N, C-alpha and C positions, 0 to 999 in steps of 0.2 A: 464034841471035842473039849478036852480039858483046857482051863485057862492057861496053864503052863505051856501046852502044845501050841495054842494060838499065838502066845507071846514069842515062842521060838521061831515059828514060821514068819512072823512079822519082822523079827529082829534079823533073820537071814536076809530078807530083802534090803534092810538097812545096811548090813555088812557089804552086800554086793554094790550098793550105791556108793558107799564111802570108798571102796576099793577103786571103782571107776573114776570117782571124783578126784582122787589123788593124782591120777595120771592124765586125765583128759582136761580137767578144768584148771589145773595148776593152782589149786587153792592153798593158802598158807596153812601151817599147822594150827594156828589159832582159829582160823575160820573152820577148819575141819572139826576141831574139838567143839566149837560152838554148834555146828550142824549136828554132830553126834549127840550132844547133850539135849538140844531142842527136839530132835526127832525121837529120841528115847522117851522124852516126856509125852510126845504125841502118841507114840505106840502104847504107852501105859494107859492113855486116855482111850484109845481104840479097844484095848483089851477089856477095860471097864464097861465099854459099850457093847461088849460081846461080838466085836468084829473079828472074824476068823481069817480073812484074807483081804488084800488091798482092793480086790474087785468089788467088795461090798461097800467101800467108802463112797459117799456121795457129797454133793455140795452142802446140804444142811448139816451133816456131821462135822465138816470142816468149819463151817460158820459157828456152830455151837462151841467148838474147841477154841476158836479165836475169842468168842465172848467170854468163855471161862478164863482165858488168860487176862482179859481186861478186869474181870471180877477179882482176880488175884492181886490186882494193883500194879501190873506191869506197865511200864511207860510205853508211849507210842513207838519209840525207837526199838524197844525190846519186842513188842508185838510184830513190828515190821521185820525184825530179824527172824523171828519164828516163821512168819509168813514166807519170807524169802527161802528158808530151808524147805518148807512144805512145797512151794512152787517147783523148786529144783528137783525135789524128790519125786513128786507126782508126775512131772514131765519126764523124768528118767524112767519111771515105771511104765508109762505109756509108750515111750520111744522103744523100750526094750520088749514090748509086747507082753508085759506082765499083767497089765490091766487093759481092758478094751476101750476105756475112755480116760480123759484127764478131768477129774471132778473139780479141780480147783480153778479152772478157767472162769473168768468173770469177776474174781475177787481182786480188787485193786489194792496195791500196796500203798500205805500212807506215804505222802510225798516227803522225802528226806533228801539231803544233799548227797548226790551220788559220788562214790569214790571213782576217780579217774583210773582207767585201765593201765596196767604196766605195759610199756612198749619200749622197743629199742630204737636208737638212732640208726640212720642209714649206714653210718660208719661201723656201728656195733654189729649190725647184721652182716656186713661184708667181712668183718673181722672173724666172726664165727664160721662163715663159709670158707674163708681163706685158711683158717685153722684146720677145718675138716679136709681141705685139699692137701694139707701138709701131713696130717696125722692118720688119715683114713688108710687102712691097710687091706685086710682080708676082704672086707665088704665095701670097698671104696666106691664103686659105681652106684651101688644101692644107697649107701648113706648120703652121698652127695645129692642124689636125686630126691631123697626124702626131704632134706633140708631146703633145697631150692624150691620144691613144690609147696612146702608150707608157706614160704615167703611169697612165691609167685602167685599162688592161688588162694591164700587165706583160708585153708581148709581146717576143720576141726580134726583132732587126732582120730576120732572114730570114722570120719569121712575118708581119711587117707587109708586107714586100715581096711576099710570095706571096698576100696577101689578094686575093680576087676578088669581084666583085659578088654572085655566088650565096652567098658566105660570110656576107653581111650579113643578119641577121634583126632589123632595127632595130625592127620593130613589137613585138618581144618583148624588145628591149634585149639582144640576144645576138650573138656572133660565132662562126663555125665556124673554128677555128684548126688549121692543119696544122703540127704540131710535129716535134720530132726523132724519128727512128726511124719516120717515116711515120704517127705517131699523131695522131689527130684529137681535139680537145677543144672543149667549148663554154665560152665565156668571157663573162660579163656585161660590158656596156659602160655607163658612167655617163651621166647625163642631159646633162651639159655636152659630153661626147665625142660623143654622138648629135647634139646641136645643131650642133657644129662640123663633124662628118662630113656631116651633111645639107646644110650650107651649101656644102661642097666638092663634093658630088655634083651640086648644081645647076649649078656651074661646069663640072664634068667632063663633064656630059651634053651640053653644047653644043660640046665639043671634038671634032675629027675623030680618031677612033681605032678600031682594030679589036681592041684589047686589052680583056680583061675585068678586068684589074688595077684595084684600087681607086685606087691612087696612080700617076699617070702624069705624064710630063714635058710641057712646052709643045708638044712635037712629037707627043704622043699615045702615046709608048712607055712601058712599065712602068718605074718607078723602080728602079734597082739598089740593092743593099745599100750600095754605096759612096756613091751619090747621097744616100740617106737619112741615112747617117752624117754626111755633110757638112752637111746641113740642120740636124741636131741640134747639131753643133759650131759652126756659124755663130751660132746664137742663144745658145748657152752662152758663147761667146767675147764676144759683145756684152754679155752679162750679167756678164762678169768671172769666169766659172767654167769657162772652156774647158779648163783643165788637168786638171780632175777629172771631166769629164762625157763620156759616150758614150751611145749608145742603151741599153747594158746597165746604165748607172748608173740610168736611170729604172726599169728592171726591179727592180734591187736596192732602190730607194727605194719602189716599189710594195709589195714584200713586207714591208719593214721597217715601213712606216707601217701596214699592215694589222695586223700582229702587235702593234704598239705600241698600237693602238686596240681590241685585244681579239679579233681573229680567231683561230680555232684553227689549229694547224699543219697538220692534214689538209686543211682548206679551202684554205690557201695553197699546199700541195703540188699540189692539183688545178688551181688557177688558173694556177700556173707551168708545169704539165705535167712536173713532176719524176717520174721513174720510181720513185725511192726517197725516202722521207721523210728519210733521213739527209742528202740534198743540201739539203733545205729547212731542216734544223735549225740550220744556220750562222746563220740570221737570228734565232734565239732569243737567241744570244749578243749580237747587236747590240742587240736590244730590251732585254735585261737591262741592258746597259751604259747605255743611254739612261735607263732607269728609275732606275738607281743614281745617275746624274749629276743627274737631276732631284731626287732625294731629298736629295742633298748640298746643292744650291742652295736648295731651298725649305723644308726642314724645320728648325725651330729647334734641334733636338737632334742634328742630323746632324754 
């Protein structure tokens, strides 16, 4: 295989990743540009090593690349940024069944101050939901159910898009969710979400479709991640919050509000489907910040 052919195949995988990242992860334009730049550099390195597809990448190759970055004189923060892009990329390739394994597992990111996740206040969430109740027209039942399920269940956009009718256990107030790494978890669904979902299912059941997907378009086809992302952005924009809201924002808000109201960290970890509790711990900082701010505002001695 020619070097140019190998490069084209590897770059195609990068384009797919970036397309999904825009809609599922809610990354900023600057972060996406950074990921694209860093991963193109990584792909150039793979081509030089005569790697023809991502299935050939292994732990030593990634380690050699990181060592090369250090030899170039990159700072610890810059190397950590590259590594973050690589972890997200290889996790995506594995989750999408493009590679049989995730070769980057086991490489620790240098400890840096974590950026707190963007989340909504409870009033902002309610404002978006109320806006949808007012402005939703043709797809009213479906759109209301989507928004409420994001907040009620803390789902990733891919998880909501992949929900099928057999995954609904509404009689017990539960969902069967297929998460990252092909892991399945059971998630409770709130009464209001059940009510809105049931209303949508009544509409869905009279539509002509061969799909088992819970959320479908007016043509009966499963809604894509991109389509769901646009639905969320539509109502967030109408509510005046478009710049700070994505499906992932609802997930962050779900976790933050649970912890603020007394849920324990392990429970939130299970609900979010995090493999490690260290991933969930970032929300404790958000909750502590909110508690501290409330104390300053409300306490006479603060």
